[in-house]
Structures are given as structure tokens and as C-alpha cells.
C-alpha positions in Angstrom: 0.0 -0.1 0.0 2.8 2.5 0.8 4.6 1.7 -2.3 1.6 2.0 -4.5 0.6 5.5 -2.8 4.2 6.7 -3.3 4.2 5.5 -7.1 0.7 6.9 -7.8 0.3 9.6 -5.3 -3.0 7.7 -4.0 -4.0 4.8 -2.1 -6.2 2.3 -3.9 -9.2 3.4 -2.3 -8.5 7.2 -2.8 -7.5 6.4 -6.5 -10.8 4.6 -7.0 -13.0 7.8 -5.9 -10.7 10.3 -7.4 -8.5 11.6 -4.7 -4.6 12.1 -4.4 -2.2 12.6 -1.6 0.1 15.6 -1.6 2.4 17.1 0.9 1.1 20.3 2.3 2.9 22.6 -0.1 1.0 20.8 -3.1 4.0 19.0 -4.1 4.5 15.1 -4.9 4.3 12.9 -2.0 7.8 11.5 -0.7 8.2 8.0 0.3 8.8 8.9 4.0 5.5 10.7 4.1 3.7 7.8 2.8 5.4 5.5 5.5 4.6 7.8 8.3 0.9 8.3 7.1 0.3 4.6 7.3 2.1 4.2 10.7 -0.8 6.0 12.1 -3.4 3.8 10.5 -4.3 1.9 13.6 -4.8 5.2 15.5 -7.0 6.7 12.8 -9.2 3.6 12.8 -9.6 3.3 16.5 -12.4 2.8 17.8 -14.5 2.2 14.5 -12.8 5.0 12.8 -13.7 7.6 15.5 -10.2 9.4 15.9 -9.9 9.6 12.2 -13.4 11.1 11.7 -12.8 13.3 14.7 -9.5 14.6 13.3 -10.9 15.3 9.9 -13.9 17.1 11.1 -11.8 19.2 13.5 -8.9 20.2 11.2 -9.1 23.1 8.5 -7.8 20.9 5.8 -9.7 17.7 6.9 -6.6 15.9 7.7 -6.7 12.5 9.7 -3.8 12.1 12.4 -1.6 10.3 10.0 -1.9 13.2 7.5 -1.0 15.8 10.4 2.1 13.9 11.4 3.3 13.3 7.8 2.3 16.7 6.9 0.2 15.7 4.0 -3.3 16.6 2.5 -5.7 14.5 0.4 -7.3 16.5 -2.6 -9.3 15.6 -5.6 -7.3 14.2 -8.6 
């Protein structure tokens, strides 16, 4: 998943619905950013996705915890 996101700037799910991941400056995602984003997947989905949904709703750029730490944003393709 990390390699797919790094190569195509999108996870499979985001690619399917037309989104891509960039760094906060709007530049291409770096490998370390994809790795860090996904290190926080378990936090974002705990419990039942509540942490991720809450962080998305409470941030200006609709970022989940992994995005905040990795300094990334998800935008329409």
C-alpha cells in the first residue's frame, strides 16, 4: 500500500474515488511521508474510525492524524 501510494500519489481506495495525496505544499508525496501516514492507520481507525473522523472534522484541511504527522493532504485528482 505504501509503495502504491508513493508511485501513484494515492491509495487504492482514494484512487478509486478520485483523490490523491500530496505534501502540504501541494508537491509530490515523498516515500517517508507515505510511510509515516500509514504508521498511524491503527490510531486513525480506533475505535471504529472515530479518531480519524474526529480529526478530519476538526482540522481546517480535513486531515486525519496520519496526515497531520506526515504533513500531507488529500485532494481531488
